[in-house]
C-alpha positions as CSV (number, residue, x, y, z in Angstrom):
1,M,-146.0,78.1,-23.4
2,E,-144.3,74.9,-22.3
3,E,-141.3,76.9,-21.1
4,E,-143.6,79.0,-18.9
5,E,-145.3,75.9,-17.4
6,Y,-141.8,74.4,-16.8
7,E,-140.7,77.5,-14.9
8,D,-144.0,77.7,-12.9
9,S,-143.5,74.0,-12.0
10,K,-139.9,74.6,-11.0
11,L,-140.9,77.6,-8.9
12,K,-143.7,75.6,-7.2
13,K,-141.2,72.9,-6.3
14,V,-138.7,75.4,-4.8
15,L,-141.5,77.1,-2.8
16,V,-142.8,73.7,-1.6
17,G,-139.3,72.7,-0.6
18,I,-138.7,75.9,1.3
19,G,-142.1,75.6,3.0
20,A,-141.3,72.0,4.0
21,I,-137.9,73.0,5.4
22,F,-139.6,75.8,7.3
23,L,-142.2,73.4,8.8
24,I,-139.6,70.9,9.8
25,L,-137.6,73.6,11.6
26,L,-140.7,74.9,13.2
27,V,-141.6,71.4,14.5
28,L,-138.1,70.8,15.8
29,S,-137.9,74.1,17.6
30,F,-141.3,73.3,19.2
31,M,-140.0,69.9,20.3
32,F,-136.8,71.4,21.9
33,T,-138.7,74.2,23.7
34,G,-142.2,72.8,24.2
35,F,-141.3,69.4,25.7
36,G,-138.4,70.5,28.0
37,V,-135.9,68.8,25.7
38,G,-133.5,71.8,26.1
39,E,-133.6,71.5,29.8
40,I,-133.1,67.8,29.7
41,L,-130.0,68.2,27.4
42,A,-128.6,70.9,29.8
43,S,-129.2,68.6,32.7
44,M,-127.5,65.7,31.0
45,I,-124.4,67.9,30.4
46,E,-124.3,69.3,33.9
47,S,-124.9,66.0,35.8
48,D,-122.7,63.0,36.5
49,E,-123.3,59.3,36.7
50,V,-122.5,56.9,39.5
51,E,-119.8,54.3,38.6
52,G,-119.0,51.8,41.3
53,N,-120.5,53.9,44.1
54,V,-118.4,56.9,43.1
55,I,-119.5,60.1,41.3
56,D,-116.6,62.0,39.8
57,T,-117.6,65.6,39.0
58,G,-114.2,66.5,37.8
59,E,-113.9,69.0,40.7
60,F,-114.4,66.4,43.5
61,K,-115.7,62.9,44.0
62,V,-118.6,61.7,46.1
63,I,-117.9,58.3,47.4
64,F,-120.8,56.2,48.9
65,E,-119.7,53.8,51.7
66,N,-121.5,51.5,54.1
67,N,-124.4,50.7,51.7
68,S,-125.3,54.4,51.7
69,Y,-125.9,54.4,47.9
70,E,-128.4,51.6,48.3
71,D,-130.1,53.6,51.1
72,V,-130.3,56.6,48.8
73,L,-131.9,54.5,46.0
74,E,-134.4,53.0,48.5
75,V,-135.7,56.4,49.4
76,Y,-135.5,57.7,45.8
77,N,-137.5,54.8,44.4
78,E,-140.3,54.9,47.1
79,D,-142.4,57.3,45.1
80,L,-141.0,58.7,41.8
81,S,-144.2,60.8,41.3
82,V,-143.0,63.3,44.0
83,E,-139.8,64.9,45.1
84,T,-138.1,63.6,48.3
85,K,-135.2,64.8,50.5
86,M,-132.3,63.1,52.3
87,C,-129.5,64.4,54.5
88,L,-126.2,62.6,53.8
89,F,-123.5,62.4,56.5
90,G,-119.9,61.4,56.3
91,Y,-116.6,63.2,56.1
92,F,-114.7,65.5,53.7
93,D,-111.0,65.3,52.8
94,G,-111.1,67.0,49.5
95,D,-113.6,64.4,48.4
96,Y,-117.0,63.7,50.0
97,Y,-117.4,60.3,51.7
98,V,-121.0,59.4,52.4
99,T,-121.5,57.0,55.3
100,E,-125.1,57.5,56.4
101,V,-128.4,58.7,55.0
102,L,-131.0,60.4,57.2
103,R,-134.6,61.2,56.1
104,P,-135.8,64.5,57.6
105,V,-139.4,65.1,58.5
106,I,-141.3,65.9,55.3
107,Y,-144.2,68.2,55.5
108,S,-145.4,68.1,51.9
109,Q,-144.3,66.5,48.6
110,E,-145.3,67.3,45.1
111,F,-144.0,66.5,41.6
112,S,-141.6,69.4,41.6
113,Q,-141.3,70.5,45.3
114,V,-140.6,69.0,48.7
115,V,-141.0,70.9,52.0
116,S,-139.2,69.4,54.9
117,E,-137.3,70.1,58.1
118,A,-133.8,71.4,57.4
119,C,-131.0,69.0,57.5
120,P,-128.8,69.1,60.7
121,D,-125.8,71.4,60.6
122,E,-123.3,68.6,60.3
123,T,-124.9,67.4,57.0
124,L,-122.3,66.8,54.3
125,I,-124.8,66.8,51.4
126,A,-128.4,67.9,51.4
127,L,-129.8,65.7,48.6
128,H,-133.2,65.9,47.1
129,S,-134.8,64.4,44.0
130,H,-136.0,66.2,40.9
131,P,-138.3,65.0,38.1
132,Y,-136.8,62.4,35.7
133,K,-133.8,63.7,33.8
134,Q,-134.1,67.2,35.3
135,C,-131.0,67.6,37.4
136,L,-130.5,71.4,37.2
137,A,-130.7,73.3,40.5
138,S,-133.6,75.8,40.9
139,E,-133.2,79.3,42.4
140,Q,-134.6,77.9,45.7
141,D,-131.9,75.1,45.6
142,L,-129.1,77.7,45.2
143,S,-130.6,79.9,48.0
144,N,-130.7,76.9,50.3
145,L,-127.0,76.2,49.4
146,E,-126.0,79.7,50.5
147,I,-127.7,79.1,53.9
148,S,-126.0,75.8,54.3
149,K,-122.6,77.3,53.4
150,G,-123.0,79.8,56.3
151,V,-123.1,76.8,58.7
152,N,-120.8,74.3,57.0
153,P,-118.4,75.7,54.3
154,N,-117.9,72.2,52.9
155,A,-121.6,71.5,52.5
156,L,-123.1,70.6,49.1
157,I,-126.5,70.3,47.7
158,G,-127.2,67.4,45.5
159,I,-129.9,66.5,43.1
160,I,-130.8,63.0,42.0
161,C,-132.9,62.8,38.8
162,E,-132.3,59.2,37.9
163,E,-131.1,56.2,39.8
164,D,-127.6,56.8,38.6
165,R,-127.5,60.5,37.8
166,F,-126.7,63.3,40.2
167,S,-125.8,67.0,40.1
168,F,-123.9,68.6,42.9
169,Y,-123.5,72.3,43.7
170,S,-120.8,73.8,46.1
């Protein structure tokens, strides 16, 4: 009799342990998919940080000159609750040198969308913000890049999602 109770007790412990592990895995999977954690992790991998006014993507560098990085931050920090857009000018010699920041006319701004005039043809980088830590390009971003490339083959689109974190697409 005691042996049966011992085996039942042992079986219950194993089942409770399996159930607990299952619940932990279920909660973790919900956290990674339900709160955008997976997207944030992908964004952190894909994006690059500014170091001394230079962003090194491994493929090319973006170098901010003439206080242009401070100008970008000024526009970015104006209202973090909505997206914004900037047109970055400068020159390209294998790397991208940003010397000037222009703010196009903005028609509407929302948390995850900005509608504005197009950047001028000579724009080096069409930069816009995304929500915090979400630096991945959307389908619309990539579509806009293709249009820009038709006018300026060296053009980039850039996304800023933190003061010092950017993604660039060429």
